C-alpha positions in Angstrom: -133.4 -34.8 -108.8 -129.5 -34.9 -107.9 -128.2 -31.7 -109.5 -124.0 -33.4 -109.3 -121.3 -31.1 -108.8 -118.4 -32.2 -110.5 -114.5 -31.7 -109.2 -111.4 -32.5 -108.0 -109.4 -31.9 -105.0 -105.6 -30.8 -105.3 -104.0 -33.8 -104.8 -102.3 -33.7 -108.3 -100.8 -30.5 -107.4 -98.9 -31.5 -104.8 -94.9 -30.3 -105.0 -96.1 -30.1 -109.1 -98.1 -26.5 -108.8 -97.8 -25.4 -105.7 -98.5 -22.0 -106.1 -102.6 -20.8 -106.3 -102.0 -19.3 -109.7 -100.8 -22.2 -110.9 -103.3 -25.1 -109.8 -106.1 -22.5 -109.9 -105.3 -21.6 -114.1 -105.3 -25.5 -114.2 -108.1 -26.2 -112.9 -110.6 -23.3 -114.6 -108.4 -22.6 -117.5 -107.2 -26.4 -118.6 -109.8 -28.4 -117.5 -112.3 -26.6 -117.6 -113.5 -27.7 -114.0 -115.5 -25.5 -111.6 -115.2 -27.2 -107.3 -112.4 -27.9 -105.7 -111.5 -29.5 -102.5 -108.2 -28.3 -101.2 -105.6 -31.1 -99.8 -104.2 -29.5 -96.6 -100.8 -31.2 -98.0 -100.7 -28.2 -100.4 -100.9 -25.8 -96.9 -100.4 -27.5 -93.9 -101.7 -25.3 -91.4 -99.6 -26.0 -88.9 -96.2 -27.1 -90.8 -96.6 -23.5 -92.5 -96.4 -20.5 -90.4 -100.2 -18.8 -89.8 -99.0 -15.8 -91.2 -97.9 -17.4 -94.0 -100.9 -19.9 -94.4 -103.5 -16.9 -94.1 -101.7 -14.5 -97.0 -101.7 -17.6 -99.3 -105.3 -18.5 -98.0 -106.1 -14.6 -99.0 -104.6 -15.3 -102.0 -106.7 -18.4 -103.3 -109.8 -17.2 -102.6 -109.9 -14.0 -104.4 -108.2 -16.1 -107.4 -111.4 -18.4 -107.2 -113.5 -16.0 -107.3 -111.7 -14.6 -109.8 -112.0 -17.1 -112.4 -115.4 -19.1 -111.1 -114.1 -21.9 -108.7 -115.8 -22.7 -105.7 -113.8 -23.5 -103.0 -115.9 -26.3 -101.2 -114.1 -27.2 -98.4 -110.9 -28.3 -97.4 -110.3 -32.0 -97.2 -107.2 -33.5 -94.4 -104.3 -34.9 -96.7 -101.7 -37.8 -96.3 -99.9 -35.9 -93.6 -102.2 -36.3 -90.7 -103.6 -39.8 -92.5 -99.9 -40.9 -91.4 -100.3 -40.7 -87.6 -103.4 -41.9 -85.0 -104.9 -38.0 -85.1 -107.9 -37.7 -83.1 -107.6 -41.6 -81.8 -104.3 -41.1 -80.3 -103.5 -42.9 -77.8 -101.1 -40.3 -75.5 -103.8 -37.6 -74.7 -101.2 -35.2 -74.9 -100.2 -35.2 -78.4 -103.6 -36.3 -79.3 -104.4 -32.6 -78.0 -101.8 -31.5 -80.8 -103.9 -33.1 -83.3 -107.2 -31.6 -81.8 -105.4 -28.1 -82.1 -103.9 -29.3 -86.0 -107.9 -30.2 -87.1 -108.5 -26.6 -85.1 -106.1 -24.9 -87.4 -107.5 -26.8 -90.0 -110.6 -24.7 -89.8 -108.7 -22.0 -89.6 -107.8 -22.5 -92.9 -110.9 -23.2 -94.0 -112.9 -20.3 -93.0 -109.7 -18.2 -94.5 -110.6 -18.7 -98.0 -114.4 -18.7 -97.4 -114.9 -22.1 -97.6 -117.7 -23.9 -96.3 -116.8 -27.2 -95.1 -113.5 -29.1 -93.7 -112.9 -32.7 -92.2 -112.2 -36.0 -93.8 -109.6 -38.3 -91.7 -111.3 -39.1 -88.3 -107.7 -41.2 -87.7 -106.8 -44.8 -86.5 -106.3 -47.0 -83.3 -103.0 -48.7 -82.3 -102.8 -52.1 -82.2 -103.4 -52.4 -78.8 -106.5 -50.3 -79.2 -108.7 -52.2 -81.0 -107.6 -55.7 -79.0 -109.4 -53.8 -76.2 -113.2 -53.6 -77.2 -112.9 -51.3 -73.2 -110.6 -48.9 -74.9 -111.7 -48.6 -78.6 -115.4 -47.9 -76.9 -113.4 -45.0 -75.0 -111.8 -43.4 -77.4 -114.6 -43.3 -79.6 -116.5 -41.8 -76.6 -113.8 -39.3 -76.5 -113.6 -39.0 -80.4 -117.3 -37.5 -80.1 -116.7 -34.8 -77.5 -113.5 -33.4 -79.1 -115.7 -32.9 -82.9 -118.5 -31.4 -80.5 -115.9 -28.7 -79.2 -114.0 -28.6 -82.6 -117.8 -27.6 -84.4 -118.5 -25.0 -82.2 -115.4 -23.8 -83.4 -116.0 -24.1 -86.8 -119.7 -22.5 -86.1 -118.3 -19.7 -85.0 -115.7 -19.0 -88.0 -118.6 -19.1 -90.3 -118.1 -23.1 -91.8 -121.5 -24.2 -92.8 -120.9 -28.1 -92.3 -118.6 -31.1 -91.1 -117.1 -34.0 -93.3 -116.4 -37.7 -92.2 -114.5 -40.2 -94.4 -114.7 -43.6 -94.1 -111.4 -45.6 -94.5 -110.7 -49.3 -95.8 -108.9 -51.1 -93.0 -110.7 -52.1 -89.1 -107.8 -49.7 -87.2 -108.5 -46.7 -89.4 -112.3 -46.3 -88.1 -115.2 -46.2 -89.4 -114.0 -48.8 -91.8 -117.8 -50.6 -92.2 -121.1 -49.8 -93.7 -122.7 -50.0 -89.7 -119.5 -48.9 -88.0 -120.1 -45.7 -90.4 -123.5 -45.6 -89.8 -122.9 -45.5 -86.0 -120.3 -42.8 -85.6 -122.4 -41.0 -88.6 -125.6 -41.2 -85.9 -123.4 -40.0 -82.5 -121.6 -37.3 -84.4 -125.4 -36.0 -85.5 -126.3 -36.2 -81.9 -123.3 -34.5 -80.7 -122.0 -31.6 -83.2 -123.0 -27.6 -82.8 -123.7 -27.5 -86.8 -124.3 -30.2 -89.6 -122.2 -33.2 -90.2 -122.3 -35.1 -93.6 -119.9 -38.1 -95.0 -117.2 -37.9 -97.4 -117.6 -41.2 -99.3 -115.1 -42.7 -101.6 -115.8 -45.2 -103.8 -112.3 -47.2 -103.1 -112.2 -47.4 -99.7 -113.7 -50.7 -99.2 -112.5 -53.1 -96.4 -111.5 -56.0 -97.8 -111.4 -58.1 -94.9 -114.8 -57.4 -93.6 -117.2 -60.7 -93.6 -119.8 -58.9 -95.1 -119.4 -58.6 -99.0 -121.3 -55.1 -99.2 -118.0 -53.5 -97.2 -116.2 -54.9 -100.6 -118.6 -53.3 -103.3 -118.6 -49.1 -103.7 -122.0 -49.1 -105.1 -123.2 -51.0 -101.6 -121.5 -47.9 -99.8 -123.5 -45.4 -101.8 -126.3 -47.4 -101.5 -126.9 -47.9 -97.7 -125.3 -43.7 -97.2 -124.9 -42.4 -99.8 -128.3 -40.0 -98.4 -125.7 -38.8 -96.2 -123.3 -37.9 -98.4 -121.9 -34.1 -99.9 -118.8 -35.4 -101.1 -117.8 -38.4 -102.9 -114.2 -38.8 -103.7 -114.2 -40.6 -107.5 -111.0 -42.6 -108.1 -110.6 -45.8 -110.2 -109.4 -48.9 -108.4 -109.2 -52.9 -109.1 -110.9 -53.1 -105.3 -107.1 -55.0 -104.2 -106.0 -51.5 -103.0 -107.7 -48.0 -103.4 -104.8 -46.6 -105.9 -106.9 -43.7 -107.0 -105.9 -43.9 -110.7 -107.1 -41.7 -113.4 -109.8 -42.6 -115.6 -108.3 -43.2 -118.5 -109.0 -45.9 -121.7 -106.1 -47.4 -119.7 -107.4 -47.8 -116.3 -111.3 -47.7 -116.6 -110.7 -51.6 -118.5 -108.9 -52.7 -115.7 -111.2 -50.9 -112.9 -114.5 -51.4 -111.4 -115.8 -47.9 -111.2 -118.0 -47.7 -114.1 -119.8 -43.1 -113.9 -123.0 -43.7 -115.3 -123.8 -46.3 -112.7 -122.3 -44.1 -110.3 -124.6 -41.4 -110.8 -127.7 -43.9 -111.0 -126.8 -45.5 -107.9 -126.1 -41.9 -106.2 -129.3 -40.4 -107.6 -131.4 -43.8 -106.3 -130.9 -41.8 -103.1 -132.6 -39.0 -103.4 -129.8 -37.0 -102.5 -130.3 -33.1 -103.3 -126.6 -32.3 -104.2 -123.4 -34.0 -104.0 -119.8 -33.1 -105.2 -117.7 -35.3 -106.9 -115.0 -35.1 -105.9 -112.0 -36.8 -108.1 -109.1 -37.4 -105.6 -106.2 -39.1 -108.6 -102.6 -39.8 -107.1 -99.9 -39.5 -109.7 -96.6 -41.4 -107.8 -93.5 -39.6 -108.5 -92.3 -42.4 -110.3 -90.2 -42.1 -114.0 -92.4 -39.6 -116.5 -95.2 -39.5 -114.4 -95.4 -35.7 -114.2 -95.6 -35.8 -118.1 -98.6 -37.4 -118.0 -100.4 -35.7 -115.8 -102.4 -33.1 -116.9 -103.3 -35.6 -120.1 -104.5 -38.1 -117.6 -106.4 -35.0 -115.5 -107.9 -33.8 -118.9 -109.2 -37.7 -120.3 -111.0 -38.0 -116.4 -112.6 -34.5 -116.6 -113.8 -35.4 -120.1 -115.1 -39.2 -118.7 -117.3 -38.1 -116.2 -118.4 -34.9 -118.0 -119.2 -36.8 -120.7 -121.4 -39.7 -118.1 -122.8 -35.7 -116.6 -123.9 -34.9 -120.1 -126.0 -37.7 -121.2 -128.1 -37.0 -118.1 -128.4 -33.5 -119.5 -126.0 -32.4 -116.4 -123.7 -30.1 -118.1 
């Protein structure tokens, strides 16, 4: 039987509750959740100076332990996602993003968390049109990750994560691409690597209908998945809606079906991490906590039915 570990990442707290005592208090006391993935936009390891992020990382580590919260890892946020990141065509600029990733590993270690990763990068329009150039960049990416994995191992991390995306330039974006790059990373890295799937990251322009099916992604790749991002989605975009009654009637993600699909893969343990976005329009701030409570309750009820809570 799969052990499900329900949690969330800190995307909901961005610039609303920036202090560790605020967001950890909400997660532990208000939402009653134990597992948390730090969204690095909360504490960007390059925008924030190292002395400052090390101080805050220590606060996060100590407060989480005091509250019985487990920081299960860090995940690259929206800031690096706006760049070409580790697939940048300029090798000197790519080196800066490699150093960003190295700093994320250091931040993760300072929090006492076991994993880091997620976004791989985006190919430029020119590079995706050139098959030889694409192969070269992906080979260089594997070598980059091999080097970063040695640093992660030396810093005490247990594993790294890679997250599939939704458009061809943001690699990998299909089940086949994910399977291929994951196999290469497994062979090259100095510590384990796992997938961080997202039920809303679907390739809507793929010729293969399974690439547009969240349940197919789990069925085909779930055995190698350590973290599953949860969002409500309508398969038109990746809106990262909360699991409220309003959005559940519009979306396609059903908790019990997701849990059954994961369990069928035979995976022994998985973090179910809600990644919910609340764009700052109008009265959005007023509904964030209410929507989070409803979303947590929705998944807790599904787990109770399976005697997992």
